C-alpha positions, 0 to 999 in steps of 0.5 A: 472531478468535473468532466472537463478535467477528464478529457485529454485536454485537461490536467487530469485524464481518465480514459475509459478502460476495458472490462476485466478478464475473469481471474482467480487470485486477482486485485485488478491491477489493470493488466487484464484490461489491456489489449494483451490480458495474457501478460497476467501470467508473467506479471502477476504477484499472485502467480509465481513472484520472483522478488530476487530477480526483480529486486536485482533488476530495479535496485541492482541487487536483491535484499542483503542478508547481512542488513537485517532490516532488508529482510523485512523491508526490501533493499534500501539505501536509507530510511527516514522520518519525514514531513513537509515543512508546510503541510498540503491542504487535503493531504492524507499526511503532509503531502510528500507524494503529492508534492514530488509528483507536482515537481516532476510535472512542474520541471517537465521531468515527466510527461504525466503521472499515473495515479488514482483520483476519487470517483466523482460519485464516491470520494472513496472509490479510486479511479485511475487517471493520467495527470498532465499538469501539476495543478491536477495533483490536488485532485488526487490527494488522500486515501481511497479504498477499493480495487482500481485498474491503474495499469490499464492506462499504460496503453492510453499513455503510450498512445498519447505519446508519453515517453516519461512517466511517473507511477504512484501505486500499491505493491501488486500494481508496482510488481506487475509494472516492474515485471513488464517494464522492459517491454513498455517502451518508456524512456524514463519511469519513476515509481513512487510506492505506498505500502498496502496490506489489506484492501477490499471493495469500495462497497465493503469499505462503506460497510466498515464506515457505517460501523464507525459512525452514525453519519458515515456519509460525512466521513471525509478522512480515515487513517490507521496510525502508528499510535494504535488509533484510527483517525476519522475526520468529518465534513463539518470539521469534527475529528474522532480517534478510535483505538485499534482494540475498539474497532468493530472487526468482529462485525465484518463479514468473513470475506471482507478482506479477500484471500489476495490481500490476506496472502500478499507478501509485499507490504512495503512495496519493495520494487518502488524507487521510494516508498512513502508510508507511515508505519515507522514514522511515529506521527510523521511519514516513513520514507524508504529510499531504495535506489538512485532514482529514489534519491533523485525523487527525495532531492526534488523536495529540497528544504520543503521537507524536514527529515530525521532518523526513524526511532525504534522501541518496544518488543514485537514478539508478543503482539505478533504471537497473539495475532498469529493465534487469532489468525489461526482460529479465524482461518479454522472458522472459529470465532476470534478471541475477544478481550473483555470490554473492561480491559480494552481501555487499559490495553489501548492506553498501554500499547502506544506507550509499551508496544512496538513503536517506530521501526519495531512497529513496522517489523511487527506489521511485516511479520504479521502479514507474513504469518497471515500469508502462510496460514491463509494459503495453507487453508485456501490454496495449499498447492500455491505455497511453493510458488507464492511464498518467497524464501524471505517470508519463510525466514520471517515466520520461522521464529513463530513455528511456521515452517515449510511442510510437505505442502 
């Protein structure tokens, strides 16, 4: 990203941010870098989250126990499979999030879009930016890995006089944004959420890339797909697909994923107006339209997007149970159970055909995250179980034998 685009006069503005305040369980959403770092106490997802209150504030109601999928995915109006009729060059999938943000800027519905762009020195390192012209969104396409203080730019946005803002963020960023929304002073706020389960530092991510290819510096794209494969693309046009079962997870250091990400209770970004992910997309993107503003965002695309109802197939109980047993072993310091190498190709072939697919795949991943949260909190921060684990998480893990205890 050229320096001229990083000034207030360009389409992408990346003002400097303050140093982060030292915190314990923290993913550096950016609030600790503001002039009021003590706001972390009431904004942080990892201190004492109150999802029923914020769901009611944002969507008009908490998740409905009579709509079973809301237990997994949070309040929603409808869920869809979707893709752009003409995929955008350089997009992670087909460019739905990018295009929505472009239209908001093109139609003057917002003054700026707060999102992430790649660091000029490292394509994988996220840098928070304020995009003020639709042309600037092209610089923000694709996935990045690492902590990025997105919300540190709320104050520069207000200082520049922005009153209407769109924010594209991951769950821990969106939770803090919603917790503070009433005090921020924006006239209009659109929130486009992307799912997230496991993050790590950019430096650690480079270690992971080095295990996937002999020339990791040429990897230009990485995506975990719902067909149980990771897709890599290289700068010379090559592509590579790696089955999940063949990923070198056992070679990663024990702290590759921090405790925060292992104990996150919001995979599907339930406080966004619209969540755009992949888990139930079966090769397309998965949209969770959560409220009236989410409907408004989707309607901006018009006939540029094609949609269909999400499918669902397979059974999740076996994979989730196996995941739980491995997580329990890992949390106890024991090695993960390895699958014989001769069996991996067979299971890798079977899983996309008989394993959980579509919505059942998404339910499985949410249950896995819930199981992981309880197991790792009991090991690392047992006193936080009471305040960090919402009721709906206990409901998700109870069928697997995990229940509230004396801790």
